[in-house]
MARVO-126516 format. One record per residue (C-alpha): x negated, y, z negated. Coordinates in steps of 0.1 Angstrom, whole numbers, plus 2048, in hexadecimal, padded with zeros to 3 digits. Layout:
REM residues N
@east = X; north = Y; up = Z $
...
This chain:
REM residues 72
@east = 14E; north = A2C; up = 6D0 $
@east = 14A; north = A31; up = 6AB $
@east = 12A; north = A46; up = 6AC $
@east = 139; north = A5D; up = 6C6 $
@east = 159; north = A62; up = 6B1 $
@east = 143; north = A6F; up = 696 $
@east = 13E; north = A8F; up = 6AB $
@east = 120; north = AA5; up = 6A6 $
@east = 11D; north = A9B; up = 682 $
@east = 117; north = A77; up = 68B $
@east = 126; north = A58; up = 67B $
@east = 11F; north = A4A; up = 659 $
@east = 113; north = A26; up = 652 $
@east = 133; north = A1D; up = 63E $
@east = 149; north = A28; up = 65C $
@east = 134; north = A14; up = 674 $
@east = 136; north = 9F5; up = 65E $
@east = 15B; north = 9F8; up = 65B $
@east = 161; north = 9FF; up = 680 $
@east = 14B; north = 9E4; up = 68F $
@east = 155; north = 9CA; up = 675 $
@east = 132; north = 9BB; up = 66F $
@east = 11D; north = 9BB; up = 64F $
@east = 10A; north = 9DA; up = 644 $
@east = 0EA; north = 9C6; up = 647 $
@east = 0F0; north = 9BF; up = 66C $
@east = 0FB; north = 9E3; up = 673 $
@east = 0DB; north = 9F0; up = 663 $
@east = 0C7; north = 9D8; up = 677 $
@east = 0D7; north = 9E3; up = 698 $
@east = 0D4; north = A08; up = 68F $
@east = 0AF; north = A04; up = 687 $
@east = 0AA; north = 9F3; up = 6A9 $
@east = 0BD; north = A0E; up = 6BC $
@east = 0AC; north = A2B; up = 6AA $
@east = 088; north = A1E; up = 6AC $
@east = 06F; north = A32; up = 6C0 $
@east = 070; north = A1A; up = 6DD $
@east = 095; north = A1D; up = 6E4 $
@east = 09E; north = A40; up = 6D7 $
@east = 0C3; north = A38; up = 6DC $
@east = 0CE; north = A45; up = 6BA $
@east = 0C4; north = A62; up = 6A5 $
@east = 0CA; north = A63; up = 680 $
@east = 0D1; north = A80; up = 669 $
@east = 0BD; north = A7D; up = 64A $
@east = 0C5; north = A83; up = 626 $
@east = 0B2; north = A92; up = 608 $
@east = 0A1; north = A70; up = 605 $
@east = 085; north = A6C; up = 620 $
@east = 08C; north = A53; up = 63C $
@east = 0AF; north = A4C; up = 630 $
@east = 0C9; north = A54; up = 64B $
@east = 0EB; north = A61; up = 640 $
@east = 0FC; north = A62; up = 663 $
@east = 0F3; north = A56; up = 685 $
@east = 0F8; north = A67; up = 6A7 $
@east = 0F5; north = A59; up = 6CA $
@east = 0DB; north = A68; up = 6E1 $
@east = 0E1; north = A6F; up = 706 $
@east = 0CA; north = A52; up = 70D $
@east = 0DF; north = A3C; up = 6F6 $
@east = 0FF; north = A46; up = 708 $
@east = 0EF; north = A3D; up = 729 $
@east = 0E3; north = A1C; up = 71C $
@east = 106; north = A13; up = 710 $
@east = 117; north = A1D; up = 730 $
@east = 0FE; north = A0E; up = 748 $
@east = 0FE; north = 9ED; up = 734 $
@east = 124; north = 9EC; up = 735 $
@east = 126; north = 9EC; up = 70F $
@east = 141; north = A07; up = 710 $
């Protein structure tokens, strides 16, 4: 899993785009959906610019969601 391979530092958007092989627009869309308040499956590590994530990390709830849904 790409996000997991990022370790504690998380995974960057360019690495996710390259690894999953879909457009940046679609990756951003899915990341937004997974990190919204309702799902809380992803965390993001911010930058100096407010509300701009630099790297993403999977939450324990996110790992459970992926395993229980047979996504991984």
